[in-house]
Structure formats: structure tokens, C-alpha cells
C-alpha positions as CSV (number, residue, x, y, z in Angstrom):
1,M,30.1,-36.8,46.6
2,S,27.1,-38.5,48.2
3,K,24.7,-40.3,45.9
4,V,20.9,-40.1,45.5
5,L,18.6,-41.9,43.1
6,I,15.5,-40.1,41.8
7,I,12.7,-42.3,40.4
8,T,10.5,-40.2,38.1
9,Y,8.3,-40.8,35.1
10,Y,8.6,-37.2,33.9
11,W,12.0,-36.2,32.6
12,P,13.3,-34.3,29.5
13,P,12.6,-34.3,26.7
14,F,9.1,-34.4,28.3
15,G,7.8,-30.9,28.0
16,T,5.1,-31.0,30.6
17,S,5.0,-29.1,34.0
18,G,5.8,-32.3,35.9
19,V,9.3,-32.2,34.6
20,Q,10.5,-28.9,36.1
21,R,10.5,-29.7,39.8
22,W,13.0,-32.5,39.7
23,L,14.9,-31.3,36.8
24,K,15.8,-28.2,38.8
25,F,16.5,-30.2,42.0
26,V,18.9,-32.4,39.9
27,K,20.5,-29.2,38.5
28,Y,21.4,-27.8,41.9
29,L,22.1,-31.0,43.9
30,P,25.8,-31.2,42.8
31,Q,26.3,-27.7,44.4
32,F,25.3,-29.3,47.7
33,G,27.6,-32.3,47.4
34,Y,25.2,-34.8,45.9
35,Q,25.6,-36.8,42.7
36,P,22.1,-37.4,41.2
37,F,21.1,-40.6,39.5
38,V,17.8,-40.4,37.6
39,F,15.8,-43.5,36.8
40,T,13.1,-42.9,34.2
41,P,11.3,-44.7,31.4
42,E,13.2,-45.2,28.1
43,N,10.0,-44.8,26.0
44,P,7.3,-42.9,27.9
45,A,4.1,-41.8,26.2
46,V,5.3,-38.3,25.4
47,D,2.7,-35.9,23.9
48,T,4.6,-32.7,24.6
49,R,8.3,-32.5,23.9
50,D,10.8,-29.8,24.8
51,D,14.4,-30.7,24.0
52,S,15.6,-27.3,25.3
53,L,15.2,-28.6,28.9
54,L,18.1,-31.0,28.4
55,A,20.4,-28.1,28.8
56,D,19.6,-28.0,32.5
57,V,20.8,-31.5,33.2
58,P,24.1,-31.2,34.9
59,S,27.2,-33.1,33.8
60,E,27.4,-34.8,37.2
61,A,23.9,-36.5,36.7
62,E,23.7,-40.0,35.4
63,I,20.4,-40.9,33.7
64,I,19.3,-44.6,33.8
65,K,16.5,-45.7,31.5
66,L,14.4,-48.8,31.4
67,P,11.7,-49.6,28.8
68,I,8.1,-49.3,29.8
69,W,4.9,-50.7,28.4
70,E,1.8,-48.5,28.8
71,P,-1.8,-49.2,27.6
72,Y,-2.1,-45.7,26.0
73,G,-0.8,-47.1,22.7
74,L,-3.6,-49.7,22.7
75,F,-6.2,-47.0,23.5
76,Q,-5.0,-44.7,20.7
77,S,-5.0,-47.7,18.2
78,L,-8.6,-48.5,19.1
79,Q,-9.5,-44.8,18.6
80,R,-8.0,-44.9,15.1
81,F,-9.8,-48.1,14.4
82,R,-13.0,-46.4,15.3
83,G,-12.1,-43.5,12.9
84,V,-11.6,-41.1,15.8
85,K,-8.7,-38.7,15.9
86,T,-6.2,-39.1,18.7
87,V,-7.5,-37.6,21.9
88,H,-5.2,-34.9,23.2
89,S,-4.2,-34.9,26.9
90,A,-6.1,-31.6,27.4
91,D,-9.3,-33.2,26.0
92,Y,-9.1,-36.3,28.1
93,V,-11.3,-35.2,31.0
94,A,-13.8,-33.9,28.6
95,A,-13.6,-37.0,26.4
96,N,-14.6,-39.1,29.4
97,N,-18.1,-37.6,29.2
98,S,-18.4,-37.5,25.4
99,S,-18.8,-41.1,24.2
100,W,-19.4,-44.6,25.4
101,F,-15.9,-45.6,24.3
102,S,-14.3,-42.9,26.3
103,K,-16.5,-43.7,29.4
104,V,-15.5,-47.3,29.2
105,A,-11.8,-46.4,28.7
106,A,-11.9,-44.1,31.7
107,F,-13.6,-46.8,33.8
108,V,-10.9,-49.4,32.8
109,R,-8.1,-46.9,33.5
110,G,-9.5,-46.0,36.9
111,N,-10.4,-49.5,38.2
112,F,-8.0,-51.9,36.5
113,F,-4.8,-49.9,36.6
114,V,-4.3,-49.0,40.2
115,P,-2.5,-46.8,41.1
116,D,-2.2,-45.8,37.4
117,A,-1.4,-47.0,33.9
118,R,2.4,-47.3,34.7
119,I,1.7,-50.3,36.9
120,F,3.5,-52.6,34.5
121,W,6.7,-50.8,35.1
122,I,6.8,-51.5,38.8
123,K,8.0,-55.1,38.8
124,P,10.8,-54.8,36.3
125,S,12.0,-51.5,37.8
126,V,12.2,-53.0,41.3
127,A,14.2,-56.0,40.0
128,F,16.6,-53.7,38.1
129,L,17.0,-51.1,40.8
130,E,17.6,-53.6,43.6
131,D,20.9,-54.7,41.9
132,F,21.7,-51.2,40.6
133,L,21.5,-49.6,44.1
134,K,23.8,-52.3,45.6
135,S,26.4,-52.2,42.8
136,N,26.6,-48.4,42.9
137,Q,26.4,-48.1,46.7
138,I,23.4,-45.8,46.6
139,H,21.7,-45.5,50.0
140,T,19.2,-42.7,49.4
141,I,16.3,-42.7,47.0
142,V,13.5,-40.3,46.0
143,T,10.2,-41.1,44.4
144,T,8.0,-38.4,42.9
145,G,4.4,-38.8,41.9
146,P,2.2,-38.7,40.1
147,P,2.2,-41.1,38.5
148,H,2.0,-42.8,41.9
149,S,3.4,-46.1,40.6
150,M,6.8,-44.4,41.3
151,H,6.0,-44.5,45.0
152,V,5.1,-48.2,44.8
153,I,8.5,-48.8,43.3
154,G,10.0,-47.0,46.3
155,L,7.8,-49.0,48.7
156,K,9.0,-52.3,47.4
157,L,12.6,-51.3,47.4
158,K,12.3,-50.1,51.0
159,Q,10.6,-53.4,52.0
160,R,13.5,-55.3,50.5
161,N,16.2,-53.0,51.9
162,P,14.9,-51.3,55.1
163,S,18.3,-49.5,55.5
164,L,17.5,-47.4,52.4
165,K,16.8,-43.7,53.1
166,W,13.6,-43.0,51.2
167,L,11.9,-39.6,50.5
168,A,8.4,-39.7,48.9
169,D,7.5,-36.5,47.1
170,F,3.8,-35.9,46.4
171,R,3.5,-33.2,43.7
172,D,-0.3,-33.9,43.8
173,P,-2.4,-35.8,46.3
174,W,-3.1,-39.5,45.7
175,S,-6.4,-40.9,46.8
176,E,-7.8,-37.4,46.9
177,W,-6.4,-36.4,43.6
178,D,-9.1,-34.6,41.6
179,L,-8.2,-36.6,38.4
180,L,-9.5,-39.8,40.1
181,D,-12.9,-38.2,40.3
182,T,-13.1,-38.2,36.5
183,L,-12.4,-42.0,36.2
184,S,-15.6,-43.5,37.6
185,L,-13.8,-45.3,40.4
186,T,-15.5,-48.1,42.2
187,A,-15.5,-48.2,46.0
188,W,-13.0,-51.1,45.8
189,A,-10.6,-49.1,43.6
190,R,-10.8,-46.0,45.8
191,K,-10.0,-48.1,48.9
192,K,-7.1,-49.7,47.1
193,H,-5.7,-46.3,46.3
194,Q,-6.1,-45.3,50.0
195,R,-4.4,-48.5,51.2
196,L,-1.4,-48.0,48.9
197,E,-1.1,-44.4,49.8
198,K,-1.2,-45.1,53.5
199,K,1.5,-47.8,53.1
200,V,3.8,-45.3,51.3
201,L,3.2,-42.5,53.8
202,Q,4.0,-44.8,56.7
203,A,7.0,-46.6,55.2
204,A,8.9,-43.6,53.7
205,D,11.5,-42.0,55.9
206,E,10.4,-38.5,54.9
207,V,7.3,-37.3,53.0
208,I,7.3,-34.1,51.0
209,T,4.5,-32.2,49.3
210,I,4.1,-28.8,47.6
211,A,1.5,-27.0,49.7
212,S,0.4,-26.7,53.3
213,Y,-3.2,-27.8,52.4
214,H,-1.9,-31.1,51.1
215,Q,0.5,-31.4,54.0
216,K,-2.4,-31.4,56.5
217,R,-4.4,-34.0,54.6
218,L,-1.4,-36.3,54.1
219,E,-0.5,-36.0,57.8
220,L,-4.1,-37.0,58.7
221,L,-4.0,-40.0,56.5
222,G,-0.5,-41.2,57.3
223,G,-0.4,-40.2,61.0
224,R,3.1,-38.7,60.6
225,P,4.8,-35.4,59.9
226,V,4.9,-34.2,56.3
227,H,7.3,-31.5,55.0
228,V,6.4,-28.8,52.5
229,I,8.9,-27.9,49.8
230,T,7.0,-25.8,47.3
231,N,7.6,-25.6,43.6
232,G,9.7,-22.6,42.6
233,F,11.6,-20.7,39.9
234,D,15.2,-20.7,38.7
235,P,16.6,-17.2,38.7
236,E,19.0,-18.2,35.9
237,D,16.0,-18.6,33.6
238,F,15.0,-15.0,34.0
239,V,18.3,-13.2,33.7
240,S,17.8,-12.3,30.0
241,I,14.1,-11.3,30.3
242,V,13.5,-7.6,29.4
243,H,10.1,-6.1,30.1
244,Q,8.7,-4.2,27.2
245,R,5.5,-2.3,26.8
246,T,3.4,-3.4,23.8
247,D,0.5,-1.7,22.0
248,K,-1.9,-4.3,23.6
249,F,-3.0,-4.9,27.1
250,T,-1.7,-8.5,27.2
251,L,-3.1,-11.2,29.4
252,R,-1.4,-14.6,29.2
253,H,-2.1,-18.0,30.4
254,V,0.6,-20.7,30.2
255,G,-0.2,-24.4,30.6
256,V,-3.1,-26.8,30.3
257,V,-6.7,-25.8,30.0
258,D,-9.2,-28.5,30.6
259,E,-12.5,-29.0,32.3
260,L,-10.9,-29.0,35.7
261,R,-9.0,-25.8,35.0
262,D,-11.5,-23.6,33.1
263,P,-10.7,-19.9,32.5
264,W,-14.2,-19.0,31.4
265,P,-14.8,-16.6,34.3
266,I,-11.9,-14.4,33.1
267,L,-13.1,-14.6,29.5
268,E,-16.6,-13.7,30.5
269,A,-15.3,-10.7,32.4
270,C,-13.3,-9.6,29.4
271,R,-16.3,-10.0,27.2
272,Q,-18.4,-7.8,29.4
273,L,-15.7,-5.1,29.5
274,A,-15.3,-5.2,25.8
275,L,-19.0,-4.7,25.2
276,E,-19.0,-1.7,27.7
277,D,-15.7,-0.1,26.7
278,E,-14.6,0.1,23.1
279,V,-11.1,1.1,24.0
280,F,-10.7,-2.1,26.1
281,H,-12.1,-4.0,23.2
282,Q,-9.5,-2.7,20.8
283,K,-6.6,-2.8,23.2
284,V,-6.9,-6.1,25.0
285,L,-5.2,-9.4,24.0
286,V,-5.8,-12.7,25.7
287,E,-3.3,-15.4,24.8
288,F,-3.3,-19.1,25.9
289,I,0.0,-21.0,25.5
290,G,-0.1,-24.7,25.7
291,N,-2.6,-27.6,25.5
292,V,-6.1,-26.2,25.5
293,N,-9.3,-28.3,25.6
294,S,-11.0,-28.3,22.2
295,R,-14.4,-27.6,23.7
296,F,-13.1,-24.4,25.3
297,Q,-11.5,-23.3,22.1
298,E,-14.7,-23.8,20.2
299,R,-16.7,-21.9,22.8
300,V,-14.3,-18.9,22.4
301,L,-14.1,-19.0,18.6
302,N,-17.9,-19.2,18.3
303,D,-18.2,-16.0,20.3
304,E,-18.1,-12.9,18.0
305,V,-16.6,-10.7,20.8
306,L,-14.1,-13.1,22.3
307,K,-12.6,-14.4,19.1
308,G,-11.5,-11.0,18.1
309,F,-9.0,-10.6,20.9
310,T,-8.2,-14.2,22.0
311,S,-5.5,-16.4,20.5
312,F,-4.3,-19.9,21.1
313,V,-0.6,-20.8,20.8
314,P,0.4,-24.5,20.8
315,H,3.0,-25.7,23.2
316,L,6.2,-23.7,23.1
317,P,9.7,-24.6,24.3
318,H,10.3,-23.4,27.8
319,R,12.8,-20.8,26.7
320,E,10.3,-19.2,24.4
321,V,7.7,-19.1,27.1
322,L,10.2,-17.3,29.3
323,Q,10.7,-14.6,26.7
324,R,7.0,-14.0,26.4
325,Y,6.9,-13.1,30.1
326,G,8.7,-9.9,29.0
327,T,5.7,-8.8,26.9
328,T,3.0,-9.8,29.4
329,D,1.0,-7.3,31.5
330,V,-1.0,-9.8,33.5
331,Q,-0.4,-13.5,34.1
332,L,-3.6,-15.6,34.2
333,L,-3.8,-18.3,36.9
334,V,-6.6,-20.8,36.7
335,L,-6.9,-23.1,39.7
336,A,-8.8,-26.4,39.4
337,H,-12.4,-26.1,40.6
338,T,-12.3,-29.2,42.7
339,S,-12.4,-30.1,46.4
340,I,-8.6,-29.9,46.7
341,A,-8.3,-26.6,44.9
342,P,-7.1,-24.7,48.1
343,G,-3.9,-26.7,47.7
344,N,-3.2,-25.8,44.1
345,L,0.3,-24.3,43.8
346,P,1.3,-25.3,40.2
347,G,4.9,-24.9,39.0
348,K,3.9,-22.0,36.6
349,F,2.7,-20.0,39.6
350,F,6.2,-19.5,40.8
351,E,7.5,-18.7,37.3
352,Y,4.7,-16.1,37.2
353,L,6.1,-14.7,40.5
354,A,9.6,-14.6,39.0
355,S,8.4,-12.8,35.9
356,G,7.4,-9.9,38.1
357,N,4.1,-9.6,36.2
358,F,0.9,-9.0,38.1
359,I,-1.0,-12.3,38.6
360,L,-4.8,-12.5,38.3
361,G,-6.1,-15.9,39.4
362,V,-9.6,-17.5,39.7
363,G,-10.0,-20.1,42.5
364,P,-10.3,-20.3,46.2
365,E,-9.7,-17.0,47.9
366,E,-8.4,-18.7,51.0
367,G,-6.2,-21.2,49.3
368,D,-2.4,-21.5,49.3
369,A,-1.9,-19.5,46.1
370,S,-4.0,-16.6,47.5
371,H,-2.0,-16.6,50.7
372,V,1.3,-16.4,48.8
373,L,0.0,-13.5,46.6
374,K,-1.2,-11.6,49.7
375,M,2.3,-12.0,51.1
376,V,4.0,-10.8,47.9
377,G,1.5,-8.1,47.2
378,H,1.5,-8.4,43.4
379,G,-1.5,-10.5,42.5
380,V,-4.9,-11.6,43.6
381,V,-7.1,-14.8,43.5
382,I,-10.8,-14.2,43.1
383,D,-13.5,-16.9,43.5
384,R,-14.5,-18.2,40.1
385,G,-18.2,-17.4,40.8
386,K,-17.5,-13.7,41.3
387,I,-17.3,-12.6,37.7
388,S,-18.2,-9.0,38.6
389,A,-15.2,-8.9,40.9
390,V,-12.9,-10.3,38.2
391,K,-14.3,-7.7,35.8
392,K,-13.6,-4.9,38.4
393,E,-10.0,-6.0,38.9
394,L,-9.4,-6.3,35.1
395,N,-10.7,-2.8,34.6
396,R,-8.5,-1.5,37.4
397,L,-5.4,-3.2,35.8
398,F,-6.4,-1.9,32.4
399,Q,-6.6,1.7,33.6
400,L,-3.1,1.3,35.2
401,W,-1.8,0.0,32.0
402,R,-3.2,2.9,30.0
403,D,-1.5,5.3,32.5
404,E,1.7,3.2,32.2
405,K,1.7,2.4,35.9
406,V,1.8,-1.4,35.6
407,L,5.4,-2.1,36.9
408,P,7.1,-5.5,37.4
409,S,7.9,-6.5,41.0
410,D,10.9,-8.4,42.4
411,A,10.6,-12.2,42.9
412,P,10.9,-13.5,46.5
413,D,14.1,-15.4,47.0
414,Q,12.5,-18.0,49.2
415,F,11.1,-19.7,46.2
416,S,14.3,-19.9,44.2
417,R,15.2,-23.4,43.1
418,K,18.6,-23.3,44.8
419,V,17.0,-22.3,48.2
420,L,14.4,-25.1,47.8
421,T,17.2,-27.6,47.0
422,S,18.9,-26.7,50.2
423,Q,15.7,-27.7,52.0
424,L,15.7,-31.0,50.2
425,V,19.3,-31.7,51.1
426,H,18.5,-31.0,54.8
427,L,15.8,-33.8,54.7
428,M,18.2,-36.2,52.9
429,N,20.8,-35.6,55.6
430,I,18.4,-36.6,58.4
431,P,19.5,-40.1,59.5
432,A,17.1,-42.9,58.3
């Protein structure tokens, strides 16, 4: 078997969306003749845990861990000293605007830790991996970011050993990443991000990203071709899912809700429909699964109409989320309302596709997600400013549900994890 080393911060038992992409690549790589080695922190700052994901790690994979120091522990300690409860990840963007302490913390994070707070892991990781690669005769490496410190590790390894085959995977942009806009970056910090990103783009043998929108922007910055390998779904995850009709018209959102991904246009459309149609009011259920911004929750629970049919479920293990797809009528997709929103193709989008449920999204109508849904024909993305259009679509779907005409569709095979892994293997086999 050929060998490949994947350098990633996110790995089980991390339960966040950043885990799924490379967990599934690792799962299927042995079927294509590759033994995966995964290099990941021993003690990452985990706020969401899902041990069930460990079942997808193949026996052929070797997991290598190295301790990491991150400043988040210090931040949380200072918060407790101030008598403030620990800030949840979904509250972080909001917290940046809420107090002087959070504003200062965001400024420090954005300007003193470039590319990110895992910067202190770069030097020890390079020192360790330089010897590890040689002793294990590994000639191909993959870095996946964010956090983009992983790419800096790859850059330094490539500089020390130019014969390495290096693939850099951008799950999100870097210097144009919308999260950076929340961190009060100075012009100096922004330029440093751009310089580092350009070095990575030009030094990597192959560059991968998840959407054509990001592809074009990365190609422009790096002056070289960039490949698209989208996120996807694992058909094996959906074998046991049985679609069942419930007594409620069920709309579900899975994942993070924060100030960059705000589902309020959908809630407002539901609110208006509920006031106009008592049957809709009695039959609709809106459920959010995952980490939800506390301000959003308060806004919903303070509304006499919305609180009657909206529920919030804390993070669930992935296997439990999968089962809930079977009792969902409409999957809610909320794309970040930022300048790079047209490139939003989150991992859950493809699981939504695999579920067969209709997808109702708010975001750019000409973005990548919208284009995929037009191709599949089982969903729509509506501009978040067009609440009346969202309301009209919701009412249409509700009437179909009442008539028992909402039927699941088949998932497109081109987005299966095994097919996507074959695309990855093709890139790895291109001579360095």
C-alpha cells in the first residue's frame, strides 16, 4: 500500500462539521490502495464531542498525536475570573460585539495569532514530522484548513523536503474567510494572512477547495490551477433511514447558528404564516439541532408565536442526527450572509441531499448551493431579503405535505464519499 499523511486539527472525537470531510476520505482511502496516517493534536480545545464517529476510522489508519497548547484555556480562565460564564462557540461572533473584554480578546486573536490560535503547534509539529516522514518512508502529505496553521506546517515541511508531494485542502478560504472580518484585523495582519496564503498556494503541488466560487478566487491569488472536490455524503450512513410521516410539518436545521448564519428570515416567514393560517400554526414544527447562538434563542423564545412551535436540541451524535432525517419534511439551509456566501457548500448540505428531503435555503440565489439544487431539482435557495418569497415557498410545501405529496428524492451518486475519494486519489497520483 502507498502511504499518505493527513495533517488535520479536527478529528474524532471532535463532533464538529470540520471532522467529516477527512474522516470519510480516510475511511475510503484503503479501498484505493492507500494507507492513511493522520496527524492531529492530542489535547485539542474540544467543545463538541461525538465518540460515535470513531467507528468510521478504518483499521488500516494510524493516528499520530502530539500535544498542543492553545490560548483558549487562558481566555476561558479570564472569563471565569470576571464572573462570566464560558462563551460557547456559537456565541463567539456575537460576543465580539458585546463587551470590552470580548472586543479586546477578538483583536488579540486576530492580530497576534496569525494565521490562528494553533500557531504554537507549528514548530513542534514540523520538528516531529520531519523525522516521522523519513522513518516511515511517507512521500505524500495533505494539509486541511482551517485552522490554516495546518497549511503552514505543510509549507515548512515542503521547504525542508522539496521532493514531498503536498496537497493543500481549503475547506474555507483563508485571507477572505468571513470569520476574519469579525476579529478587527489591522492592515498589517490582513497582509500577513495574504502573504502566507499565497506562499501555500504557490508551494503546494496540488490545491483543493470545496466550491467553484472559492476555486476562482484562490486561482486568482495563487496564479495557478485549483481543483474542486466538494464535500459529500456517505451512502452507508443512510442505509437504515426510513422516512416516516409525522403529525407535524417538520422543518429541521442541523449545525451552528450564529450571527453569520442567521435563520431569522425563515422564522419570520413561519411567523407570518402562523398568524394568517391557524392550521399551519398548529401543525408546523421548527427544530434546530446543534450549537445555537444565545441571542437568537432569546429572540425566538421572547416571541409569543414562534416559541410555540420552535424547539432547540443540543448537539446530538451524528448517528442520531441521521435518524432524524427520516422524520423531517424540509431541511433548512442557512448560508452565511457575507461576501463569500456564494461559495458556501457546507458538509451538511450534502447530507441533506442524501436524506432525500426537500431543502429550503436562504442565501445567494446564484451561489454554488443554488446551482446544485437546480441541478438536482429538490430544493431552492432564496435571497434572505425576500421574506415574502420564503413565505410563499413554505406555504407551497405545507400544502403538499397536507396532501401527502412531499416525497423523498434519490441522492446524486457524484457526491458520494467514495466517488470523491477517487478524485482525491487521482490528484495524489499526479507526479510531484
